[in-house]
C-alpha positions as CSV (number, residue, x, y, z in Angstrom):
1,M,0.0,0.0,0.0
2,K,3.0,2.2,-0.4
3,Y,1.3,4.0,-3.3
4,R,-1.4,5.4,-0.9
5,Q,1.4,7.1,1.1
6,I,2.8,8.5,-2.1
7,L,-0.6,9.8,-3.2
8,N,-1.1,11.6,0.1
9,H,2.1,13.6,-0.5
10,K,2.1,13.8,-4.3
11,P,-1.5,13.8,-5.7
12,A,-0.1,14.4,-9.2
13,M,1.0,10.7,-9.3
14,K,-2.6,9.7,-9.6
15,I,-2.5,10.2,-13.4
16,R,0.6,8.0,-13.6
17,Y,-1.0,5.2,-11.6
18,T,-4.2,5.4,-13.7
19,L,-2.2,5.1,-17.0
20,F,-0.1,2.3,-15.6
21,A,-3.0,0.2,-14.2
22,P,-3.8,-1.6,-17.5
23,I,-0.2,-2.6,-17.9
24,V,-0.2,-4.3,-14.6
25,Y,-3.0,-6.5,-15.7
26,L,-1.4,-7.6,-19.1
27,P,0.0,-10.9,-17.7
28,L,-3.4,-12.1,-16.5
29,I,-4.6,-13.9,-19.7
30,P,-1.3,-15.7,-20.4
31,L,-1.1,-16.6,-16.7
32,I,-4.5,-18.2,-16.8
33,H,-3.4,-20.2,-19.8
34,L,-0.3,-21.3,-18.0
35,D,-2.3,-22.1,-14.9
36,I,-4.5,-24.5,-16.9
37,L,-1.4,-26.2,-18.5
38,F,0.4,-26.5,-15.2
39,E,-2.7,-28.0,-13.6
40,I,-3.1,-30.6,-16.3
41,Y,0.6,-31.5,-16.0
42,H,0.3,-31.6,-12.2
43,R,-2.8,-33.7,-12.1
44,L,-1.7,-36.2,-14.8
45,G,2.0,-36.3,-14.4
46,F,2.5,-36.3,-10.6
47,P,0.5,-39.5,-10.1
48,L,2.4,-41.2,-12.9
49,M,5.7,-40.3,-11.3
50,G,4.5,-41.1,-7.7
51,I,5.0,-37.5,-6.6
52,P,2.4,-36.2,-4.1
53,Y,0.2,-33.4,-5.2
54,I,1.0,-29.8,-4.2
55,R,-2.0,-28.3,-2.5
56,R,-3.1,-25.2,-4.4
57,R,-4.7,-23.6,-1.4
58,D,-1.4,-23.7,0.5
59,H,-0.1,-21.2,-2.1
60,I,-2.9,-19.2,-3.6
61,R,-4.8,-17.0,-1.1
62,I,-7.5,-14.6,-2.3
63,D,-9.0,-13.0,0.8
64,R,-8.0,-9.4,1.1
65,Q,-11.0,-8.2,-0.9
66,K,-13.0,-8.9,2.3
67,L,-11.4,-6.0,4.1
68,C,-14.0,-3.2,4.4
69,Y,-11.5,-0.4,4.6
70,L,-10.2,-0.9,1.1
71,K,-11.6,1.0,-1.9
72,W,-13.4,-1.2,-4.5
73,Y,-10.5,-1.0,-7.0
74,E,-8.0,-1.8,-4.3
75,K,-10.0,-5.0,-3.5
76,I,-9.7,-5.9,-7.2
77,N,-6.0,-5.2,-7.1
78,C,-5.6,-7.4,-4.0
79,M,-7.5,-10.2,-5.6
80,Y,-5.2,-10.0,-8.6
81,C,-2.1,-9.9,-6.5
82,G,-3.3,-12.8,-4.4
83,Y,-3.9,-14.9,-7.5
84,V,-0.8,-14.0,-9.5
85,N,1.7,-14.1,-6.6
86,G,0.1,-17.2,-5.2
87,W,0.0,-19.0,-8.5
88,L,3.7,-18.2,-9.1
89,H,4.5,-19.7,-5.8
90,Y,2.4,-22.7,-6.6
91,A,4.0,-23.2,-10.0
92,S,7.4,-22.9,-8.4
93,A,6.5,-25.7,-5.9
94,I,5.4,-27.9,-8.9
95,A,8.6,-27.0,-10.7
96,K,10.7,-27.8,-7.6
97,E,9.2,-31.2,-7.2
98,T,9.6,-31.9,-11.0
99,E,13.3,-30.8,-10.9
100,A,14.0,-32.9,-7.8
101,Y,12.4,-36.0,-9.5
102,W,14.0,-35.6,-13.0
103,C,17.3,-34.1,-12.3
104,G,18.6,-33.6,-8.7
105,I,22.0,-32.3,-9.6
106,T,23.1,-28.9,-8.4
107,H,24.0,-26.1,-10.9
108,N,27.6,-25.0,-11.5
109,K,28.5,-22.2,-9.2
110,Y,28.3,-18.7,-10.6
111,D,28.8,-15.3,-9.0
112,G,25.5,-13.9,-7.9
113,F,23.5,-17.2,-8.4
114,K,21.7,-18.2,-5.3
115,P,20.7,-21.9,-5.5
116,P,17.2,-22.6,-4.3
117,E,16.8,-24.2,-0.9
118,H,15.7,-27.6,-2.3
119,H,19.1,-28.0,-4.1
120,K,20.7,-28.7,-0.8
121,D,19.8,-32.4,-1.2
122,F,20.9,-32.6,-4.9
123,L,24.0,-34.3,-6.1
124,P,27.1,-32.1,-6.6
125,Y,27.7,-30.6,-10.0
126,A,30.2,-32.6,-12.2
127,D,30.7,-35.4,-9.7
128,K,30.4,-38.5,-11.8
129,K,31.3,-40.8,-8.9
130,A,28.5,-39.4,-6.7
131,F,26.1,-39.7,-9.7
132,D,27.1,-43.3,-10.5
133,E,26.7,-44.3,-6.8
134,F,23.3,-42.7,-6.6
135,V,22.1,-44.4,-9.8
136,N,23.4,-47.8,-8.9
137,K,21.9,-47.7,-5.3
């Protein structure tokens, strides 16, 4: 809600926000398509691989529109953010489980790259011996 603080001190910013609003919503249609594709993959692929389902409701929360002190358009924005950010978190959890199942090897180290938390259990990069031992277990 930082924008509300800015508007209180710089009312001229309202025009910028109004012009920018449609741009914020541009990713919605492609994201809905991706959501459908990920859900098909998740519901069909995970059982075949024996990977437990990721619970959607643990990631996507759309509830801030119930707050009575928000303006109507803020409620819409909050619904949008709850869906988009939640879905990205959900898709990341699906991708994480997929990566752990199909790959499980850490990336090569690069300056600035921060490996995800789930890589801690992966095999070391370029360690053929560790790979062979794992595969032959």
